[in-house]
C-alpha positions in Angstrom: 127.5 -10.5 -3.9 127.6 -10.2 -7.8 131.2 -9.0 -7.5 132.0 -12.3 -5.4 130.0 -14.4 -8.0 132.0 -13.1 -10.9 135.3 -14.2 -9.1 134.1 -17.5 -7.8 130.8 -19.1 -8.5 130.8 -21.2 -5.4 129.5 -18.0 -3.6 126.1 -18.2 -5.2 125.9 -22.0 -4.8 126.3 -21.5 -1.1 123.7 -18.8 -1.2 121.1 -21.0 -3.1 121.8 -23.9 -0.8 121.0 -21.8 2.2 117.8 -20.5 0.6 116.6 -24.1 0.0 117.2 -25.0 3.7 115.3 -21.7 4.6 112.4 -22.7 2.3 112.1 -26.1 4.2 111.8 -24.4 7.3 109.2 -21.7 6.7 106.5 -23.5 8.8 107.6 -21.7 12.0 107.1 -18.2 10.5 104.0 -16.0 10.2 102.0 -16.4 7.1 103.0 -12.7 5.8 106.6 -13.5 6.2 106.4 -16.9 4.6 104.7 -15.3 1.4 107.3 -12.5 1.4 110.2 -14.9 1.5 108.4 -17.2 -1.2 107.7 -14.2 -3.5 111.6 -13.4 -3.3 112.5 -16.7 -4.0 110.4 -17.3 -7.0 111.2 -13.8 -8.5 115.1 -13.9 -7.8 116.6 -17.0 -6.5 114.8 -19.6 -8.5 115.6 -17.7 -11.8 119.0 -17.3 -10.6 119.4 -21.1 -10.1 117.8 -21.6 -13.7 120.1 -19.3 -15.2 123.1 -21.2 -13.8 121.6 -24.4 -15.3 120.7 -25.9 -12.1 117.5 -27.7 -13.0 117.0 -29.7 -9.8 117.4 -26.7 -7.5 115.4 -24.5 -9.7 112.4 -27.0 -9.4 112.8 -27.3 -5.7 112.8 -23.6 -5.2 109.8 -23.0 -7.5 107.6 -25.7 -6.0 108.4 -24.7 -2.5 107.6 -21.0 -3.2 104.4 -21.9 -5.2 103.2 -24.2 -2.2 103.5 -21.3 0.2 102.1 -18.5 -2.0 99.2 -20.5 -3.3 98.6 -23.5 -1.3 95.2 -24.3 -2.8 96.5 -24.2 -6.3 99.4 -26.4 -5.4 97.2 -29.1 -3.9 94.8 -28.8 -6.9 97.6 -29.5 -9.3 99.3 -32.1 -7.2 95.9 -34.2 -6.9 95.7 -34.0 -10.7 99.2 -35.2 -11.2 98.5 -38.0 -8.8 95.5 -39.1 -11.0 97.3 -38.6 -14.3 100.3 -40.8 -13.0 97.9 -43.8 -12.4 96.1 -43.2 -15.8 99.2 -42.7 -18.0 101.4 -45.1 -16.7 100.6 -47.9 -19.1 100.7 -45.4 -21.8 104.2 -44.1 -20.9 105.3 -47.6 -20.4 104.3 -48.8 -24.0 105.6 -45.8 -25.7 109.1 -46.2 -23.8 109.1 -50.0 -24.7 108.4 -49.0 -28.4 111.2 -46.5 -28.5 113.6 -48.9 -26.8 112.8 -51.4 -29.4 113.2 -49.2 -32.4 116.6 -47.9 -31.0 117.9 -51.4 -30.6 117.0 -52.3 -34.3 118.9 -49.3 -35.4 121.9 -50.1 -33.6 121.7 -47.3 -31.0 122.7 -47.8 -27.4 120.8 -45.5 -25.1 118.7 -45.2 -21.8 115.0 -44.3 -22.2 113.3 -43.1 -19.2 110.0 -41.3 -18.1 109.9 -38.1 -16.2 107.1 -35.9 -14.9 106.9 -32.3 -14.8 107.2 -30.2 -11.7 104.0 -28.7 -10.2 105.1 -25.1 -10.8 106.1 -25.8 -14.4 102.5 -27.3 -15.0 101.0 -24.1 -13.4 102.9 -21.7 -15.5 102.2 -23.5 -18.9 98.6 -23.7 -18.0 98.7 -19.8 -17.1 100.6 -19.2 -20.5 98.3 -21.2 -22.7 95.0 -20.1 -20.8 93.4 -23.5 -20.8 91.9 -25.5 -18.0 94.1 -28.0 -16.2 91.7 -30.8 -17.4 92.7 -30.1 -21.1 96.5 -30.2 -20.5 98.3 -33.3 -21.9 101.8 -32.7 -21.4 102.2 -33.7 -17.7 104.7 -36.4 -18.6 107.8 -36.5 -20.9 110.3 -39.2 -22.1 114.0 -38.6 -22.0 116.5 -40.5 -24.1 120.3 -40.6 -23.2 122.9 -41.7 -25.8 126.7 -41.8 -25.9 127.5 -39.2 -28.5 126.1 -36.0 -30.3 125.9 -38.0 -33.6 123.7 -40.5 -31.8 121.4 -37.9 -30.7 120.4 -36.9 -34.2 120.2 -40.5 -35.3 118.0 -41.2 -32.3 115.8 -38.2 -33.4 115.5 -39.7 -36.9 114.3 -43.1 -35.4 111.9 -41.5 -33.0 110.4 -39.5 -35.9 110.1 -42.6 -38.0 108.3 -44.3 -35.1 105.8 -41.5 -34.2 104.7 -38.6 -36.3 106.2 -35.3 -35.0 103.9 -32.4 -34.0 104.6 -29.6 -36.6 106.5 -26.6 -34.9 107.3 -28.9 -31.9 111.0 -29.4 -32.6 113.9 -27.4 -30.9 117.5 -27.9 -31.3 119.4 -26.8 -28.4 122.6 -28.6 -29.3 123.3 -26.4 -32.3 122.0 -23.4 -30.4 122.4 -23.9 -26.7 120.3 -21.9 -24.2 122.0 -19.0 -22.2 122.5 -21.4 -19.1 124.5 -23.8 -21.1 121.5 -26.4 -21.5 121.9 -28.5 -24.6 119.4 -31.1 -25.8 117.0 -31.9 -28.6 113.3 -31.6 -28.0 110.6 -32.9 -30.0 106.8 -33.4 -29.6 105.2 -36.5 -30.9 101.7 -38.0 -31.4 102.2 -40.9 -29.2 100.5 -44.1 -28.5 96.6 -43.7 -28.4 97.1 -40.2 -29.9 98.7 -38.7 -26.9 101.2 -36.0 -27.4 104.5 -36.7 -25.6 107.5 -34.7 -25.3 110.8 -36.3 -26.0 114.1 -35.1 -25.0 117.3 -36.4 -26.6 120.8 -35.6 -25.0 124.3 -37.2 -24.2 125.2 -38.3 -20.6 127.4 -35.2 -20.4 124.4 -33.0 -21.6 122.3 -34.7 -19.1 124.8 -34.1 -16.1 125.1 -30.3 -17.1 121.3 -30.0 -17.6 120.6 -31.3 -13.9 123.5 -29.6 -12.0 124.4 -26.6 -14.2 127.7 -25.0 -13.4 128.4 -27.6 -10.7 129.0 -30.1 -13.4 131.9 -28.4 -14.9 133.2 -26.3 -12.0 136.1 -28.5 -10.9 137.5 -28.8 -14.3 137.1 -25.1 -15.0 138.8 -24.0 -11.9 141.8 -26.3 -12.8 142.0 -25.0 -16.1 141.4 -28.3 -18.0 138.2 -26.7 -19.6 137.6 -23.3 -20.8 134.1 -23.9 -22.4 130.8 -25.2 -21.4 128.4 -23.5 -19.0 131.0 -21.7 -17.0 132.0 -19.3 -19.5 128.6 -17.9 -20.8 127.6 -17.6 -17.1 130.7 -15.9 -16.2 130.2 -13.4 -19.0 126.6 -13.0 -17.9 127.6 -12.1 -14.2 130.4 -9.7 -15.5 127.8 -7.9 -17.7 125.3 -7.9 -14.7 128.0 -6.3 -12.5 128.5 -3.6 -15.0 124.9 -2.9 -15.0 124.6 -2.7 -11.3 127.7 -0.2 -11.1 126.1 2.1 -13.9 122.6 2.6 -12.6 120.5 3.0 -9.7 118.9 0.0 -7.6 115.5 0.2 -9.1 116.8 0.3 -12.7 119.4 -2.7 -11.8 116.4 -4.7 -10.4 114.4 -4.2 -13.8 117.5 -5.3 -15.7 118.0 -8.3 -13.4 114.5 -9.6 -14.0 114.8 -9.1 -17.7 118.0 -11.0 -17.9 116.7 -14.0 -15.5 113.5 -14.5 -17.8 115.3 -14.9 -21.1 112.8 -15.7 -23.8 115.6 -15.6 -26.3 116.0 -15.0 -30.0 119.2 -15.9 -31.7 120.7 -13.7 -34.4 123.6 -13.7 -36.5 126.5 -11.0 -37.0 128.1 -10.4 -40.4 131.0 -12.8 -39.5 128.4 -15.5 -38.7 128.7 -15.5 -35.0 125.6 -16.1 -32.9 124.2 -13.4 -30.4 121.5 -14.3 -27.8 119.2 -11.6 -26.9 116.0 -11.6 -25.0 112.7 -11.5 -26.8 111.6 -8.1 -27.8 115.2 -7.0 -28.3 115.9 -4.2 -30.9 118.7 -3.6 -33.3 120.0 -1.1 -30.8 120.2 -4.1 -28.1 122.3 -5.8 -30.7 124.7 -3.0 -31.2 125.4 -2.8 -27.5 125.6 -6.5 -27.3 128.5 -6.4 -30.0 130.3 -3.5 -28.2 129.3 -0.3 -26.2 131.3 1.8 -28.7 129.5 0.6 -31.6 126.1 1.2 -29.7 127.1 4.7 -28.8 127.6 5.7 -32.4 125.0 3.5 -34.3 122.7 5.2 -36.8 120.7 2.4 -38.1 120.8 -1.5 -39.2 120.5 -3.9 -41.9 118.5 -7.0 -41.1 118.7 -9.7 -43.8 120.3 -7.0 -46.2 117.3 -4.6 -45.7 117.7 -1.0 -43.9 115.8 -0.8 -40.8 115.6 1.8 -37.9 117.4 1.1 -34.5 114.1 0.3 -32.9 113.2 -2.6 -35.2 112.5 -5.7 -33.3 114.7 -8.7 -33.9 113.5 -12.3 -34.9 115.0 -15.5 -34.7 117.6 -16.3 -37.4 118.1 -12.6 -38.6 121.3 -11.5 -39.9 122.2 -8.1 -38.4 124.6 -5.4 -39.4 124.9 -2.2 -37.6 125.6 1.2 -39.4 127.7 3.7 -37.3 128.9 7.4 -37.5 131.2 9.1 -35.4 129.0 12.1 -35.0 126.1 10.0 -33.7 125.6 9.9 -29.9 122.8 8.2 -27.7 119.7 10.2 -27.0 117.0 9.8 -24.1 114.7 8.5 -26.7 116.9 5.4 -27.0 115.8 4.2 -23.6 112.1 3.8 -25.0 113.3 0.7 -27.1 116.4 -0.6 -25.4 115.4 -3.8 -23.7 118.5 -5.5 -22.3 120.2 -4.3 -19.1 123.7 -3.8 -20.6 122.3 -1.4 -23.4 120.2 0.7 -21.1 122.9 1.1 -18.6 125.4 2.1 -21.3 123.0 4.9 -22.7 122.1 6.1 -18.9 125.9 6.3 -18.3 126.6 8.2 -21.5 123.7 10.6 -21.1 124.7 11.3 -17.5 128.4 12.1 -18.5 126.9 14.2 -21.4 124.5 16.2 -19.1 127.4 17.0 -16.6 129.6 18.3 -19.2 126.7 20.6 -20.5 125.6 21.7 -16.8 129.3 22.9 -16.3 129.1 25.0 -19.4 125.7 26.5 -18.5 126.8 27.0 -14.8 129.7 29.0 -15.9 127.6 31.2 -18.1 125.0 31.7 -15.2 127.8 32.5 -12.8 129.6 34.9 -15.0 126.4 36.8 -15.5 125.5 36.9 -11.8 129.2 38.0 -11.1 128.7 41.0 -13.7 125.4 42.0 -12.0 127.2 42.3 -8.6 130.1 44.3 -10.3 132.6 41.5 -9.9 135.1 40.3 -12.4 134.2 37.0 -14.2 137.9 35.8 -13.9 138.2 34.7 -10.5 141.5 34.2 -8.6 142.5 30.6 -7.5 142.5 31.7 -3.8 138.8 32.9 -4.3 137.7 29.8 -5.6 139.6 27.8 -2.9 138.0 29.9 -0.2 134.5 29.5 -1.6 134.9 25.8 -2.1 135.8 25.3 1.5 132.8 27.4 2.6 130.2 25.4 0.8 132.0 22.0 1.2 132.8 21.3 -2.3 136.2 19.9 -3.5 136.1 20.7 -7.4 135.2 24.0 -9.1 133.4 21.9 -11.8 131.1 20.3 -9.2 130.1 23.8 -8.1 129.3 24.9 -11.7 127.5 21.7 -12.3 125.3 22.5 -9.4 124.5 26.0 -10.6 123.8 24.5 -14.2 121.3 22.0 -12.7 119.6 24.4 -10.7 120.8 23.1 -7.3 122.6 26.3 -6.6 121.4 29.7 -7.3 124.0 31.8 -9.3 123.0 35.0 -7.5 123.8 33.3 -4.1 127.3 32.1 -5.2 128.2 35.3 -6.6 127.2 37.1 -3.2 129.3 34.8 -1.4 132.4 36.3 -3.5 131.7 39.8 -2.3 134.2 41.5 0.0 133.4 40.9 3.6 131.0 37.8 2.9 133.4 35.5 4.7 132.8 37.2 8.0 129.8 35.2 8.4 131.6 32.0 7.8 131.9 31.1 11.7 128.2 31.5 12.2 127.4 29.4 9.2 129.8 26.4 10.0 129.0 26.2 13.8 126.3 23.4 13.0 125.1 21.6 9.9 122.6 23.8 7.9 119.0 22.4 7.7 119.0 23.3 4.0 121.3 21.9 1.4 123.0 24.1 -1.1 122.9 27.6 0.4 126.0 27.7 2.7 127.2 31.0 3.6 123.7 32.5 3.1 121.3 33.9 5.9 118.1 31.6 6.0 114.7 32.2 7.6 111.4 30.3 7.5 108.2 31.9 6.3 105.6 32.5 8.9 102.9 32.6 6.3 103.2 28.7 5.9 105.8 27.5 8.5 107.5 24.9 6.6 108.9 22.0 8.6 111.2 19.1 7.5 109.3 16.6 5.2 107.3 19.4 3.6 108.1 20.2 -0.1 109.9 23.4 0.1 111.3 26.2 -2.2 113.5 29.2 -1.3 112.6 32.8 -2.2 115.6 35.4 -2.4 114.6 38.3 -0.3 116.6 41.7 -0.2 117.8 42.1 3.4 116.7 38.7 4.7 118.6 36.3 2.4 116.7 33.2 1.5 113.3 32.6 3.0 112.1 29.1 2.9 108.5 28.5 2.0 106.3 25.5 1.4 106.1 24.8 -2.2 102.3 25.4 -2.3 103.0 29.0 -1.6 104.5 29.9 -4.8 101.1 30.3 -6.2 99.3 31.5 -3.1 98.0 35.0 -3.4 97.2 35.3 0.3 100.9 35.1 1.1 102.1 38.7 1.8 105.8 37.8 1.3 105.3 35.8 -1.9 103.0 38.5 -3.3 105.7 41.0 -3.1 108.8 39.2 -3.8 107.9 36.2 -5.8 106.7 37.9 -9.0 110.2 37.4 -10.5 111.0 33.8 -11.5 114.5 34.4 -11.0 113.9 35.0 -7.2 113.0 31.3 -6.7 115.4 28.5 -6.0 114.9 24.7 -5.7 115.9 23.7 -2.1 115.6 20.6 -0.1 116.2 19.7 3.6 119.4 18.2 4.8 119.6 14.8 5.9 120.5 15.0 9.5 118.6 18.0 11.0 118.9 18.5 14.9 117.0 21.7 15.4 113.2 22.2 16.0 110.8 24.0 14.0 107.5 26.1 14.7 104.2 24.5 13.3 100.6 25.8 14.0 97.7 23.4 14.9 94.0 24.4 15.5 91.7 22.4 17.7 87.9 22.6 18.3 87.3 21.4 21.8 84.4 20.9 24.2 84.2 23.4 27.0 85.4 21.4 30.0 87.3 22.1 33.1 91.0 21.2 32.8 90.9 20.7 28.9 93.7 23.0 28.3 95.9 21.4 30.9 95.2 18.0 29.5 96.3 19.3 25.9 99.2 20.9 27.2 100.2 17.6 28.9 99.9 15.6 25.9 102.0 18.0 23.9 104.7 17.9 26.6 104.8 14.2 26.7 105.4 14.1 22.9 108.8 16.1 23.8 107.3 19.3 22.2 107.1 22.8 23.5 104.1 25.6 23.3 105.4 28.8 22.2 102.2 30.6 21.6 98.3 30.0 22.4 95.3 31.7 21.2 91.8 30.7 22.5 88.6 31.7 20.8 85.2 30.9 22.4 82.6 30.0 19.6 79.8 29.4 21.9 79.0 28.3 25.3 79.8 24.6 24.5 82.7 24.7 22.2 86.1 26.6 21.9 88.8 27.0 19.3 92.4 26.7 20.4 95.5 27.5 18.2 98.9 26.3 19.3 102.1 27.3 17.9 104.4 24.3 18.9 107.9 23.2 18.4 108.5 20.0 16.2 111.3 18.1 14.6 109.5 17.1 11.3 106.2 16.0 9.8 106.5 12.8 11.6 106.6 14.3 15.0 103.9 16.7 14.2 101.6 13.7 12.9 102.2 11.8 16.2 101.3 14.8 18.4 98.2 15.5 16.2 97.2 11.7 16.6 97.6 11.8 20.4 95.5 15.0 20.6 92.7 13.6 18.2 92.4 10.7 20.5 91.3 12.7 23.6 87.4 12.8 24.0 87.3 16.4 24.4 88.7 17.3 21.0 86.2 17.5 18.3 88.8 17.9 15.5 92.3 19.0 15.2 94.3 20.1 11.9 97.5 21.8 10.9 97.0 25.5 9.9 98.8 28.3 8.0 100.8 30.8 10.1 
């Protein structure tokens, strides 16, 4: 979807419209589904609409989601808003009339209107401030629309002359627009009767963009008549987000997406005077990657306001930032601890991944050479030997095999043995069907009877002379009662990390122990339950504990842990069964 969005913004507009329609029709769904869809809307779709500057759609999505997630809180705020609307209508009316009169005296044409804040925005502000709803005063605001940008600043002066501004309550989003293209002047005033009132001042064009976002300028952007405005920063954001998605895994991408969708921003300046917008908490390292990935990959420090600082230094509004670089500098895993933006984290992860792959190939080559020497083979392999081995293990590139060895996914001793003369004779048997274990193609494998591993268990492989690779449960590595492990597992280089294949079509043996009440037909009942669960009994051992109870030990065939768990649940449900558990072999 992101790729389609970066090519044509109408894709996400259709998706958002569809989500709004879905939110209006949630009443027919179960409560849990309503809450799940509402949470997804509040976390992802509403912030995307806000990031695209679509104020009306954002408010609608937020309020609908909030109503379904927290209906009691929604109704409490709605009732308070209705009450405030009745009480504050005369105050807002007098304030608007006074502002209109002062603007007319100053020779400014403009429209003055009142607006009330959405229910969810009131809830969010109450939660951020940590104050009771009864103590909040800014439920309502006044908006002034004038013809030109120059009139905006003139109107601001007139308003400040009429009502005293609250210190620290002024924000200039015209000089420095928000990331979604929003532009306006915000000021907080001590209004009529001492009530604090927020005033927004903007032009008609700014108002149109603030309400509808990318829709306002989409037609002109597509026809080439306008190459600025909200479309350009939004398009750049989508492209950066797409790069982040392609460079990282889904969980990282979701984390980066949420960071980018909730941009409490800081504005900093490059040495050339350009403005860079970064999320609050961003470091000098984030700034370096915001300028260019090559600068980020080779940065060694920064100067903020002509003072040398480390890369993890947090940036503040208005900082002048200069990045210091060196060709020998490269990213380290430590950088991920103080990189905030998705673009920086994705670039660092991508560099480390490529660097680790190169190091793994070098290490794998060294380990394979050592294993080849121990088997009496030459370290310089012929091309046909490499091709034959790659075909046998299902790899296409020799460096991939070396990387597997270097990262521990393959044991060099096993790869070396596969290059011994005559080892290809077993190829037919190993490729007849998919192997249950990854990474040991061409080797003989067996499963330890001491612990009887089955798919779903965490496993390790033990190299055993004459038996190939013996698969154990990982817990057996330090288990002194396992005879095989005690003899062969003392040398660490005999162990290999292995994992189950994804599509396993064979069955495995598992041992279960039951304590049952001595009754006629109990054995037949238990055997019937096992058979109903598509399993087979390979061995049975019955031990009489006393006149009333007996212990039965079954060795049964199962597909995986889920299959075994289902059988145990069925057996445990029988009235004659006292307890049932999986046991060691």
